C-alpha positions as CSV (number, residue, x, y, z in Angstrom):
1,M,0.0,0.0,0.0
2,L,1.4,3.4,-1.0
3,T,1.3,6.1,1.6
4,A,0.5,9.7,0.9
5,E,4.0,10.7,1.8
6,F,5.5,8.2,-0.7
7,L,3.2,9.5,-3.4
8,L,4.0,13.1,-2.7
9,W,7.8,12.8,-2.3
10,C,9.0,9.5,-3.7
11,E,7.0,8.4,-6.7
12,R,8.3,10.2,-9.7
13,R,6.4,10.8,-12.9
14,A,7.7,12.0,-16.3
15,L,6.9,15.7,-17.1
16,R,4.4,16.3,-19.8
17,V,6.8,18.5,-21.7
18,A,7.5,17.0,-25.1
19,G,11.1,15.7,-25.4
20,S,11.8,16.0,-21.6
21,E,13.2,13.1,-19.8
22,V,12.9,14.7,-16.3
23,K,10.8,12.9,-13.7
24,L,9.5,14.7,-10.6
25,S,7.4,13.8,-7.6
26,I,4.2,15.6,-7.0
27,A,5.8,17.7,-4.2
28,D,8.9,18.4,-6.4
29,A,6.7,19.6,-9.2
30,A,4.7,21.9,-6.9
31,L,8.0,23.3,-5.5
32,N,9.4,23.7,-9.0
33,G,6.2,25.6,-10.0
34,D,6.6,27.9,-7.0
35,A,10.2,28.6,-7.8
36,Y,9.4,29.3,-11.4
37,G,6.7,31.8,-10.4
38,F,9.2,33.6,-8.1
39,Q,11.8,33.7,-10.8
40,A,9.3,35.0,-13.3
41,R,8.3,37.9,-11.0
42,A,11.9,38.8,-10.4
43,L,12.6,38.8,-14.2
44,L,9.5,41.0,-14.8
45,A,10.8,43.5,-12.2
46,T,14.2,43.6,-13.8
47,Q,12.7,44.0,-17.3
48,A,10.5,46.8,-16.0
49,E,13.5,48.7,-14.7
50,T,15.5,48.2,-17.9
51,I,12.5,49.4,-20.0
52,R,12.1,52.4,-17.7
53,T,15.8,53.3,-18.0
54,L,15.8,52.9,-21.8
55,A,12.5,54.8,-22.3
56,T,13.8,57.7,-20.2
57,A,17.1,57.8,-22.0
58,I,15.5,57.8,-25.4
59,T,12.6,60.2,-24.9
60,G,13.7,62.3,-22.0
61,S,11.4,63.4,-19.2
62,E,8.3,64.0,-21.4
63,F,7.7,60.2,-21.9
64,D,5.6,58.4,-19.3
65,A,7.8,55.4,-18.7
66,D,5.5,54.2,-15.9
67,E,2.6,53.9,-18.2
68,L,4.6,51.9,-20.7
69,I,5.9,49.6,-17.9
70,A,2.3,49.1,-16.7
71,R,1.1,48.2,-20.2
72,I,4.0,45.8,-20.8
73,S,3.6,44.2,-17.4
74,E,-0.1,43.6,-17.9
75,T,0.5,42.1,-21.3
76,V,3.2,39.7,-19.9
77,R,0.9,38.8,-16.9
78,T,-1.9,38.0,-19.3
79,I,0.4,35.8,-21.5
80,I,1.8,34.0,-18.5
81,A,-1.7,33.5,-17.0
82,D,-2.9,31.9,-20.3
83,A,0.1,29.5,-20.3
84,I,-0.2,28.4,-16.7
85,V,-1.5,24.9,-16.0
86,Q,-3.3,24.7,-12.6
87,V,-3.3,21.4,-10.8
88,D,-5.7,20.4,-8.0
89,V,-4.4,17.4,-6.0
90,N,-6.3,15.7,-3.3
91,V,-4.6,12.9,-1.3
92,A,-6.5,10.4,0.8
93,R,-5.7,7.1,2.3
94,R,-7.2,4.2,0.4
95,D,-8.7,2.7,3.5
96,A,-10.1,6.1,4.7
97,K,-13.8,6.7,4.6
98,V,-14.6,9.7,2.5
């Protein structure tokens, strides 16, 4: 009988990414997704600052760099949201009464 802990941390399954040979446990996949989200937010913040610097250097103080940053950030958030796969996992013992 497999325990919930074994399923979450030990049993590994192949990713659904075409061509990938990586295998992760359910818990590792969740942690990987969390890390990916954190890295994506940091990347967006860095890109926003770079765009702000470039826009100000090119157009001077008349250009509203913050508005451009907001538009780009919203577009990127929308694209990322459309690409995210949400997973809902429920774990219960097989012998438990539900």
